[in-house]
N, C-alpha and C positions, 0 to 999 in steps of 0.2 A: 217602282223600286221597293216600296214598303210591302206590297202584297207578296212579291217574290221573296223578300226576306222572311216574312212570317211563315210562308209555306216551307221553306228550307229548314227553318229553325225547328218547327214542330215535328217534321219528319225525324230529325236527329234526336229530339227529345224522347220520342218513343223508343228509339234504339238504345239510348242511354239507360232508360228505365228497365228494358228487358235484360240488357247485359248485367246491370247491377243485381237484379233479383236472381238471374240465372247463376251468377257467380257466387252469390251468398247462399243459395238454396241448399247446397250440399252440406253445409256445416252442421246445423242442428239435426239430431237424430242419427248421426254417423258414428256414434261412439261404441257400437257393439254389432255383433253379427245379426243378420236377419233370422227371425225365428218363424216366418210365415210358412204355411203349408202350400207348396207349389207343385204338388204331385200331378195336378190336372193340366199343367201348362207347359208347353214346349219352351225351351230357351236355348239360344245359341251363344249367350254370354253369361258366365256364372255371375251371381250376385252375392252380396252378403259379406264382402270383405270387411273385416273389422279395422277401424282406424286405431292408431296408437293413442293410448291414454296414460295418464299418470298412475303411479302405484296407488291403489285405493287404500293401502295401509298407511300412507303418509298423512298425518293429521294436519288439519288446517291450523290457522293461527289460534292463540289462546283466547279465552273469553274476553270480550271487549269491556272497557271501563263503563261505568254507569253513564247513561245518556248518549252513548254511541251505539248505533245499530250497525250490523254487519250484513251486507249483501254479498252472497257467495256466487261468483260468476265463473263460467267455464273458459271464456276467452279473454286473454289480456291483450289490449291493443298495443301496437308498436308505439303509438303516440296519441295525443289528444287532438291533433289537427285533423278533424274529421273530413274537411273539404278536400284534402289533397288526394290525388289520384291513387297513390299507393296505399291509402287507408280505405276503409269501406266497411269495417266491422261495425255493426249497429251499436255495439257497446261503447264505441268512441263517441258516437252521436248522442247516446243516452247520457253519458257522463257530461258532455258539453252542455246538454240541455239543462242540467242542474246549475250550470255556472253562467251561461250567457243566454239571455232571452231574445225573442224576435219581435218584430213589429206586430205579427199575428202569431198566436199560439194555436195548437190543435187540441181539442178536448177529447175525452174518451169515446165520444160518439163520432169522432173524425170530422168535426165541423170546425171551421176557423172561428176564432174570437180575437178581438183587439187585445194584445198582450201589453206592449209598451205604449200603445196608442190610447188616446182619450176618445174612443168611439170609432165608428166607420169613417174613413176618409171620403171626401167628395170627389167623385170621378166624373169627368166630362169628356165626351167624344166630340171633337170639333168638326166643323164642316169639311176640313181637309183630311179627316180620318186620324189626325194626331189625337193623342189622349193626354189630358191634364189630370193629375191626382194631387189633391191638397191634403196633407197629413197634419195632425196635431198630436204631439206626445202628451202623456200624463204629466201633470205639473209636479208630482211628488217623487219623481224618479231620481235615485242617487246610486252611484257605484258603491261597492263595499268599502272603499277607502274614503267615503263621504263626499266625493266630488259629484256635483250635479250631472245627470245624464241629460244631454240636450240635443237639439237638432244638429249641432256641429259634430256630434259623435256619429250620427247617421251619414252626414256629408263626408266625414273622414272615412267611414266604412266604404262608401261608394268609391271614393278615390283609391283606396287600397285594392278593392276588388277589380277595378278597371285599369290600374296602373300599368303602363307600357303596352296596353292592348292596341292593336292596329285599329285605326278609325276610318269610318266612311265619311262621305261628304256632309251628311247631316249631323255629324258629331257623335253618332253612336259607334260602339265598338263593332268589329267585324263579326259576322254571323258565326257563333259557336265554335270558331276555329281555335280559340285561345292563342292566336298568333301574336307573339310578343308579350303576352300577359305575364306578370311577375308573381302575382299571388297564386299559390297552388290551389287549383280549383278545377274539378273535372267537368263542370258545366256552367256556362254563363247565359243560358237561355233565359230570356226575359230581360236580363241586364243588357243584352245586345240591342234592345229597342230603346234604351234610355238616351234621349237626345239633349236633355237638360235637367239639372239638379240645382235648385235655388233654396237657400236658407232664408226664410222670410221673417223669422222671429226666434226667440229663445227656444221655443218648443214647436215651431211650425216650419214646414218646408214643402216645396212643390216639386214633383217629378213629372217630366214630360216624356211621353213615349212616341215613337214614330208611328205606331198603330196599336190597336187594342191587343192586349196579352191576356188570354183567358185566366191564367193563374197568377195574376198580378199581386195577389195577397201573399204569395210566396217570395216576393222580392225582399231582400235584406232580412233573411231569416235569422241572421246572427248580427248583432251590433257590437262593434269594438269601441273601446275607450280611447279617444284621441290623445289623451294626456299620458297614456301608459303603454300602449301596444307597440309603439315603434314609429320611426320616422318614415319608413318605406315598407313596401310589401315584403321584401326579403327579410327584414327584421321581424315583421309580424309572423311570417312563416316560422321563423326560429322560435319565437316566444310561445307560439301556440302548441309546439310539440309537447311541452310539459307545463303549460299555463304559468310560466314564470318569466320574469325579467330581471334586470340588474338589481332591482329593489325588492325582490322576492316574488310572491304570488301575484299574478295579474289580477286587477280588480274585477269583481263579478257583478252582474246585474241580476242574477238568479238567486234562489234561496240558499245556495251553498257557495263556498269559496275554496279554492285549491289549498291544500295544506302540505301533503307529502306523498311520495311515491317510492315504495321499496320494490324495485323491479323483480318480477318473478314471484312476488308474494302478495302485496296489497297496495292500495291507493286510498288515501284518507282525504275527505272533504269536510271542512268545518262549516258550522252554521254562519250565514251572513246576517248579522244582527241589524244591519241597515237595509234589509230587504224591504222594498216598497209594497209587498203583498201581492198575492195572486189575483189576477183578473179573470181566471177561468170561471165561467158561470156555473160549472158543475162542482167546483171546489167547496168544501164545507168550512175551510179555514182560509181567511184572506189576510192573515198576518204572517209573522215569522214562524219558522218551524220550532216545534217543541223538542226536536232532536238536536243534541249538541253537535254531533258529527256523524258522518257515514263512512264506514270503512268497507272497501270492496276487496274481498279476498279472492284471488284467482286460483281456482281449483279445477283442473281439466276434467277429472272423472266425475260423472254425474252422480253415481252412488255415493262417492265421497262427499259431494255437496249435500246430498240428502242427510247423510250421517252427521255432517257438521251441524246442521240445524237441529237434528234430533238430540245431539249431545250438548246443545246450548252454546256451541262455539260460533254460530252464525244465526241470523234472524230471518233473512229474506232470501227467497229463490225466485228466479224469473226463467221459467222453462217452457219449452215446447212439449206438449204431451206426447207420449209414445204409446203404442198399443198396450203396454203394461206399465202404467204409471201409478199403480196402487200404492207403492211406498209413499207417495206424496199425500195420500188421503187417509190411510189406515191408522196413522198415529194420532192419538187423542190430543196430543199437544201441538198439533200442526193444523193450520187452516189453509185451504186452497181457494183462491179467488180467481176463477177463470175470466178472461176478457176476450171478446172477439175483436180482432184488430185489422191491421192494414194489409195483410197478405191473404191471398186465396189460391188454392190449388185449381188447376185447370188442365184439360187435354187440348192440345193443338193438333190439327190434322193437316197432313201434307197433301195438297190438291194435285201434286204431280204424280202421286201414286195412282196406277190405273184403276183400282177399285174405288179409292176415295175421291177420284175425279168425278165420279157419278154421284149427283146429289141424292139419289135414292139410297145409296149405300150409307152416306153420312146421316141421312134421316133415319135409316134403320138402326144405325149405331146409337143415335140419341134416344130412339124409342126403346131400345133394349136395355139401356142403362137405368138403374135405380140408384139415386144418390143417397137415399135415406140410410142404407146399411153403412155407408162411410161414417155418417154421424154416429150411429149406434155402436159400431164395432171399433172404430178408430178413436173417436172422441167421446165414447159413451159416458165416462165418469164425469164429464163436464156438462153433459146435456141437462142434468137436473137443475143446474144453476139458472139464475135469471138471465145471465149473459151467455147464452148457449150457441154453439155453431148450428147453422142451418144450411140446407142445400142452396146453392147459388144459381141464379139464372141470368146474370148480367156481367159484362166485363168492364163496364164503366162506373158502376156504383155498387157499393156494398149494402147489405140488407138493413143495417141500422140507419142508413142515411135517408133523409126525407124524400130524395128524388129516385130512390130505388124502385125498379119495376122488374118483375120476374118475366123476362122475355122467353124463357124456356118452360113456362108452365104447362104447355101442351105436351111436353115430353115427360112430365112427372110420373114417377113409378115405372116399373118394368112393364112394357107392352109388347111381349114377344109375338103375339098374333099380328099386330099392326106392323112390326118390324119385318116379319116374314112376308107379309103382303107387299110391302115396299120393294123387297128384294125380288120377289117373283115378278112384279110388274116391270122390273129392270132386266128381266131375262135370266135370273138366277134360278136354279133348281137345287133342291136339297138331296144329297146323296144318302146312301144307306149308312154312312158313317156320321151323319148328322150335320155335315159341313155343306154350305151352299157352294155351288160352282157355276161359273159363267162360261158359255161356250167358247169365248175368245180370251177372256182374262184368266181362266182357270179357277182353282179353289180360292174361296174368300179368306185368304191368309193375310193377317195384319200384324205387324210388329208394334209393340208398345214399349217405350223406353223411358227411363228416368235415372236418377242418381243412385246407382247401386250402393248398397250398404245402409241406406236410409230405411229402417224397418217400417216407419210410419208410411212412407210413400209406397213401399213394396206391398204393404197390406192393402192399401187402396187399389193398387194394380191387381192384386189377387182377386179382390171382391168384384171388380169390374170385368176382369178377364173371365171369371166364372159365369157372370151374367151374359157376356157376349158369346161364350162357348155354348151356353144353353140356347141362344138365339141363332146358332148356326155359323158363327164366325170361327175360324181357326186362329188362335192367338199365340204369338211367339213373343216372349219377353226378351228384349234386346237392351239390357241395362249396361252401363259402364260405371265403374266405381267413382263416386264423388262427382265433383264438378267437371271431370273430363268428359262426361256424357255430352254436355252442351258444346264443348269445343270440337268433339269428334262427330257429332250427329247434327242436330238442327241448326246450330249457329257456327258450324264450320264454314270456312271460306267457300268450299265446293258447294255446300247446300245453299248458302246465301246466293251464290252466283247463279245456281239453277233457278232459284225462286225469282230473282230479279230479272232474269232473261226469259222466263216462261219455259225453262227446260232446255234451251238451246246451248247454254254454257253450263259448266260445273257438273255436279252429280245430283240429280233429283231423287235418287234411290237410296240415299243414306239412312233415311228414317221414314216412318209412317205416322206414328202417333207419339207425341212427346208430352210427358207430365212434368210440370214444374209450377212454381209460384210466381205470381206477379203482385206488385204492390198497388193497392187502391188508396183511397183517401179523398180529401176534398179537392183534388187536382186531376179530374178524370181525363181531360183532353189529351194528355200525353200518351194514352193508350192508342190513339189513332195512328201514331208514328209507326206502330208495328203492323198496321194494316194497309198503309198507303202503297200505291203502285211503285215498285222499284226501290222501296225503302230498304236500307241496309239492315234494319231490325226485323224485316218481314221474311221469315223462312217458309211461309205457308204456301207460296205460289199464288196468293190472292192479288188480283190486279183489276181494279174497276174504276174507270175515270169518274163515273157518277158518284161513287163513294168519296173519291178525292175531293170533288167539288163540294159535296155536302159537309165533309170534314172541315174544309176551309171556312164554310159558312158558319158552322157551329163555333169554331174557334174565334171567329170575328164578331160573335153576338155579345154585346156588352151586358144585356139584362141577364141576371143570374138564372131566373126562372125559365126564360125562353131558351137559354143555352142548355140548361139541364134537360128540357124536353127534347132539344135537338140531339143531345148525346144519347138519349134513350132510343130515339129513332135510328141513330147511327149504329147503335149496338145490334139492332135487328138485322143489319147487313151481315154480321159475323156470327150471330148465335141462332139465326133462323134462315129460312129460304124466302123471307118476305121481300128482300131486295133483289133477288135473282138466283139463278141456279148455281152461282159460284159462292153462295153464302153458306152458313152453318159449318164453318171450319174451326170453330172454337166451342168447346163444351166446358163452361165453368162448373166446378164441382162443389167445393165447400170452402168457407172461410176458415182460416187457420187460427185456432184459439191459442192463447198463451196462458200459462198458469203462474199467477203470482202466489207464491206460498210464503207463509210466515209462521214462525214458532210463537206460541201464545205465552211462553214464559216471560217475555219482555215486551211483546208487541200486542196491542189490542186491536188495531185495524190499520189498513194501509190505503193509500190512494192509487189509482191505476190510470195510465194513459198508454195507448198503444199505437201511436204514429210509428211508422216503420223506422224512421231515423231520428225523430225528435221526441220520442216517447220514453218508455222505460220506467224504472222504479223511482227515478229522481225528479221527473217532471211534476209529480204531485206529492213531493216529499212533505210539503206543509200539511197534508192531510193524514200523515202517519201519526198514530196515537200510541204512546207507550203504555204498557199494561198498568204500571203503577199510577198513571194519571187518568186512567179510563173512567174512574168513578166521578 
């Protein structure tokens, strides 16, 4: 039973991750029309539709009081209950990160570190494959209202997260279905393996799992205060919406505490003077913040956000770079601090396409592509920094992580002669128009699609389309504005049905190549869910029982180092042809940098953390230094 449970859960985890990123990918970069040169590329769907933005002439809030820094942000969340299904904006998670800490934090190198814990827990795999994890909290933990933070708070959190959930015979909750669960949460993967939770002391507790869970450090990523968050899950849901209860702001464990929210304008967080200090090994300050408060002004228009910082009405920006982000770096009173983070762009290939079904064609595509121009032309102004984007050759690990291996190193740089040789060996001949043609499949015409209106993604498309055109491919751009691309193309019901049935059901011809972002980080096993045979998150038509077996083995490997090596071997199935002729259906491109910008009039330096949903400007707010205190 345990093995079956683990296999089902991890399949669903990958699907959840893909849907989350696909749904969020269209937001950044969709604020203006595309300006790329597309003269050389055919297209059957127009792109570049501008989204609605606020009037740029509307000024942001007035200058803040002394000691308050202003982060100017484009998206205002509907609420601060980040876990609920209806939310999903990263900004909600970034705000919550400054208020509520986790058992484990994630540093700017995307590595886990004990945050509320006093060191690494003791994990034991028993002879019956059940797992025991013994935790110990830091002894100095206190909530912002001066109440001690103890093991009872973690036990309370577990009770709230699992309240009402249907149970199985071993006491664990039902696999990922959320059946009966009352706390609003879109994924309980990992929690569904917990068969026992025992408080063994004021700061110690033991968790028992039905079987090993590769991402066990992500359990209880937010801890609630038992004395203040509510008697049941319904009450916790309500109070988290605005971080308030009947007695005012809910107590915080993070460096900040909720103060006020003026809807449509700004949200203010005050310093938590009882903060127990950061345990981030990369933090330079392990005490309370020197900032009195943080005000988040919500300004939809990007240029208006830049103008607000230039005029001294705001201090911090947190932006995705665009092909022309020079306004962020040309001002002498403005500093840009790029960071490579948890998202990366990639191309996914549809194995149900007659051309792409041939491994020689996919190999020729990988050989023809040069990823370096993406870095130079799309993210060029961030490349001179220490934390620069680099071409990526792995879907399980990011380049800054110790376990990263470039599995696509053999494809580095444009190799048109080798690409042509691969196509000719597969029976293709190059016509007078420069396009390769197959005697039965016809011209080598491939559609590439992404979120129309995102000028950054469209520029990546243009660069790669030009390279493939030179190599003898006929490229047709097939974009759909915004997130509708995913709903109508690779993740549509018809496309998923075709993929999971091997083409016997649904419609396998809705797309050829899809470009979008996935989230990486210290939890790589979830990617396997998008590759497993018959998985609902697998639109690629990849189905390999040997891969499925190895994926299960990797996920069940308790040793971190051995599991990392296993994931790197697993990645070769999808980024190379080492595992078989059905491989090489993923081409990772480049990690997506984010730009932390700050005005130097009032800020001397800032801390940066870029976990996709638990990072942002507030995770390292204790490392922000005010200009008048920099000496």
